[in-house]
Phi, psi and omega in degrees: 000344188270064177268011185239020183306312184300314180291326178294315178297322177299319181287340176285343179058034177269335179275124181286330177234157179297331179292342182271354182299315180298326179299311181286324178297327177297323178294316180295318180293319183281341181299328178297313181289330175298315178298320179293320181296326183282335189239356184299316179297321179298314181292330175296318177295318179298318180295324179286334183266318186249350177120156180284321185298314178300322180292320177297320178295317179296316180297318179292320178295325178295328176296318179300315186283301189284331176292321176295316179295327177297320177293338179264010182296136180250353179208173185297317186289328176292317178297318179297315182291322180294319177295321180295313179294325176298320176291323180297323183261000180275092184251022193280317191298305181294320181293319181292324176296317176296319180296317181297324180286343183264333182277349180253157173291161188302324183287347181251007184294318179298319178295320180297316179294327177294323178295321177298315179295323178295317179296325177294318178297320177297320178297322178291342175273311185286321183301304178299329177296318177297317178299319181288320183286324189253358174287145181053055185294332180295322180284324184275323184231068184295338179284341182256331185234127181274153179297330183276355181283173179296333180283344172280324178283323179240087188292348182246017181279325185300309179297324177293323179295320179299315179293324179293321177296319176299320179295326176297318176298320178294325180296318178290325179294333179294347179301329184264008177283127176280144177283144182241001183296331182297338180295327178290323178295321179296318179294322179296320178294321178297318178295322179295319178296318177297323179294318179297319179296317180295320181292320181293321182281348184258003182297320184271342185261356178075022181263001183296319179297325179294322178295318179298318179295321178295320178295320178299321178294321179294320177296320179296322181284351182285353177294116185295327182293339180260003177272092188297317177304319179293314183294323178294322176296319179296319180297314178298319180295322178295317179297318179297314181293328176301314179293316183295311183289324178298316179296317182296314182293320180296323182290345180279344186277127182289000000 
């Protein structure tokens, strides 16, 4: 929705020259991702411990609050802080991907993740369009919006309000989301039962030590930094997002 960064920074009058608008707009744009980078691991732990649904609810509610406040920003620092807090509480992308892979059977997981990526792409199309069409409504649609209205004082509030209202609808729709965290507990119990059976049957055959060694190796391999297939995927994803976000942010500058 934030297709109006350049004009918003211009109206804040923080840039002394027009050439400096992009410099300040970059800070506002990147503050969201800084917040996400600082808190994504934390929200992942919360989702694994307390459930996916509460994290999705918190993330959606944060969009309602901080997105609305961003539209009411009166200066550069307020806009920067609202974007940062929005990123800090925006735990939706990773949690929803985990959720999508859990509500589907194993043979449909790839399709489910593809649907999540497709919906994100659709959002990246519709969101900036909403920002562009509804920003500065008093200037674009003087017959519908008066200069003395709230949209005259806050020219970038309308697109943020539209997205916040949509987020409220999504928040109510989350009421019917089933929790999936119990599936991990069931799998853990199955592994524990298999371990007990293996341990019981190996007392007389001398295989107990082998099972312990195998478990130690599995624990050792659980280090994410040493999981090369995972790290290589993360690196490729970082390079892709660098290109995607750089193009998006540059296109916002007037």
